[in-house]
N, C-alpha and C positions, 0 to 999 in steps of 0.2 A: 498602422495605416499610414500611407504617405501620399501627399499631394504636391504637385509642382505648379508654380506660376511662371510662365515664360514671359520675359519682359518684351516691351514694344517691338513687334515684328515689323521691320522696315523693308518694304518693297520686295521685289522678286528674289534678291539674294537671301533675305530673311526667311521667306517662304520656302525656298529650296532647301535650306539647311534643316528646317523643321521637318519637311517631307522626307529628307534623307535620314535623319538621325533619331527622330522621336520614337519610332516603334522599338528600335533597339534600346534606347534609353529607358523606355517604359519597362521593358523586360529586365534589363540589367538592374535597375533601381527598384523594381517591384512597385511601381507607381500605381496607385488606385484611382487617381484623378489628375487630369492635366487641364489647367486653365491657361489662356494666353491672351495678352492684350494685343489686339490687331487693328488699332485705329490708324496705323501707318502702313498697312500691308499692301495697299493698292497704289503703286507708284510713289510711295512715301507719304501719302495722305489719304485717309479714308479706307473704305472697304467696299467691295462689290459682291453681288450674290455668288458669282462664280468662285471668287477667292474664299468666301465663307465656306462653300462646299469643299473646296480644296483643303482648307485647314481641318475641317471636321474629318475628311477622309484620311488625312495624315495622322489622325489619332488625338486631336484636341477635343476635349469633352465639352468645354464651355468657353465662349469668347467674351471678353470685356472690351468696351469701347470708351474713348475719352473725349477730349474737346473737339476732335475731328470727326465725330460720329456721323455727322450729316454732310461731310464734304462730298461724298458721292450719293446723289439723291436716289439712285437705284437701289440702295441698300434699305430704304425705308420699309418696303413690303416684307423684307426678311426680318427686320426688327419687330414688326407688328405680328408676324405669324410664327416665327421659330422660337423655341423655348431654350435654346442653347446659346443665346446671345443677350447681353444686357447693355443698356445705355446708362449714363450717369443718373443715379437716384436723386440727385439734387437739381435736376432739370425740372421745368414746370410739369405739372400733372398731365397736361395735354400733349407734351412732347412725344413723338412716336417712339414706341418701343417699351420693353419691360424693364423694371428697375430691380428685379430679383429673378434669379434662375435657381431652381432646385433640381439637381441631377443626381442620379444614383450611380455610385461607383461600381466597379466590377464585383465588389463584395456586397453590393446592394445597400450599402449605407447611404442615406440621403445627405447631400451636401448643399448648403445654400451659398450662392456666390453673388456678390453685388459690387458696384463701383461707385465712388463719389469723386467729384472734382474738388481740389483745394481752392482757396480763395485768394491767397497771397500771390501776387504777380500773375494772376490768371484772369480770364474773362469773368464778368459778374455772374454769379450763380447763387442759388439759395444756400442756406447753411448746411454744410455736410454733416454736422453733428446732429441737427434736427432730422435730416434725411436718414442718417444711420439709425437713429432711434425709431423712426417710423418703419423702416424696413424690418428691423429686428422684431418689432411688435406684431408683424404680420407672418412671421415664420411659423410653419406647422410645428406642432408640439414634438414631433419625432425628429426634428432636424437639430442636431447638437453640434454638428461640424459646420462652421461658417468661415468662408474666406472673403475678406474685403480687399479689393484692389483700390488703393487710394492714389488717384492720379493728380499729383500736386507738384508744384515747383519748389517751394521752400521746405527745407528740412525741419524748420520749427513747426510748420503746419503738419507735416507728417508725424513728427514725434507727439504732438498734441493729440492727434487722432489715435495713435497707438495707445497712449495712456488713457484716453477717454473710453476706449473700447476694451481695455485690458480686463480679462476675465469674462467678457461677454461674447467674444468671438474667438475662433481658433487662431486666426492670423490676420494681421494688417500688414500688407506688403505693398510697397510703393512702386509706381511707374511714372512715366512722363519725361524725366530728365535725360533718359538714355545712358545714364552713368551709374554703374553699380556702386553701392556704398558698402563699407566694411563694418556696419553696425548691427549685423544680424544678432538677435538675442531672444530669449524667452523672458517676457515681462513678469512681474511678481504674481499676477493673477492667472498666468498660464497661457497668455497670448503670444504667439510668435510675431516678431516685428523686424522689419528692415525698411529703411527710408526708400531705397530704390533697388529693384532687382536687376536693372541694366537693360541693354538693348540686344535684340536678336537681328543681326544684319551686318553690314560691312563696317569694320572698325578702322580701316584706313580711310577716314572720313571726318567730317564735322557732324557729329550726331546722325550719321547715316548718309549725309549728302556729300557730293564731290567737293574736295577741299578747294580746288582752284576756283570754282564758281562762288562758293561762300566767301573766300578771301577777296575776290574781285569786287563783289558788291559791298563788303564791309569796308574796304579801303577807299573805294571811289564813289559809292552810292549809285553806281551804274547798275541798273536792273539786269539780272541774269536768271536763268532757269536753274533752280537748285536740284539737279538730277541726283538720283540715288547712286551712290558709289558702288563699287563692285569687289574691292579687295579686302582680304583678311576677314572673311565672314565667320561669325561666331554666334552660337546660341547661348544666351545668358538667361538664367532663371534661378529660382530658389526652391529647395525642397523642404517641406515641413513634415516632420513625423508627429503623430498625434495618437491620443487615446480616443477611439470612436465612441466609447460609452460616455465619457465626460465632455468630449470636444476640446479638451485642453491639449496644447502642444507640448511635446516632450523634447524635440530637437529641431534645429534649423541649420541649413547649410547652403552656401552658394554653389552654383554649378556653371561652368563655362565649357562648352564643347566647341573646339575649333574644327577646321575642315578635315584635318587628318583623323581626329577622333570620330567625326561624323562618318567618315569613310569606313572606319573599322566597325562602328555600330551598324552601318548599313550592310556590311558583309557578314555580320554575326561573329566577328572575331573576338579578340581578347578584350578584357575590360578597358574601357576608354579612360584616359587620364583626365582628371578634373583639376582645373586651376581655381584657386581661391585667392 
C-alpha cells in the first residue's frame, strides 16, 4: 500500500501542476491515498471553498492546513462540515474545524490523517505532543494506518516528533519550510519520517513568492506585496510504502515532478522522471 503527502501547495501555479499531473502520478505509482497541505493554495495564503473543491476534484483525498488555516474566513464553513480537511490538532478545542480525518483508500483500508503545529519559531500553540496523544487515543480500533503532517519550522522540533511517535503512527512527514530535506528514513519502530517534503509551486522564487518583491522589502524595509511567482513550477512530495495490517512503513522516497514530467503524466505518456 502506498500513500503520498504533497508539500505546501502555493497559489495558482501549485494548484495547476497538481491538477495536471496528479491523476497520472496516482496511476503510475499505484497510490492508494493522496494527502496535500493546502494552507497556501489561495494566492499564497489560506484556502477558499472553491479551491478546496478544485483540489478534491484533482484527486486529493484529504487536505491538511497549517498556521494560515483561517487566513480566508470563507473556509470556516468547509472546515466545520467537510470530513476531508483538518486544521491543526493543537489549536484550542473551540477552534473551527476537525482535528482528525479518517478516509478510506481505494482498497477500503481506513487511514487516519492529522496535523499539528510546531512551537519553535512558530506562533504560540498548545503542546503538539499532548495533542498527538489525544488524537491517537480517539482513533477507531480498525485504523492502523496513520499519517501525521507536522507543520513546523525547526528541524529539531520535527525530529523530536518523529521519535516521539515512532512505532505509533505510519508516518511523520513535515511541511511549512517549503524546502525539501534529504533525511527521509524509516525509524526503528517502523515510522517513516522526513523533516520537510518540500513545496508544490514556483521554485524560481523565495519560498513561492516573487524574488524581486521579497528582495526589495528585505533590503529596504519598504513594504511590497509578496506576489506568488510563476516560473519553474514543481510538485514536491513524499511517497510512503506500508503494510496495511500492521500500519508500519516499509519504504519512503521523495518525489519531484517538474513541468515536463507533469505534461507527460497528463498525456498518459512514458514514465515520468523523478528527481531526488
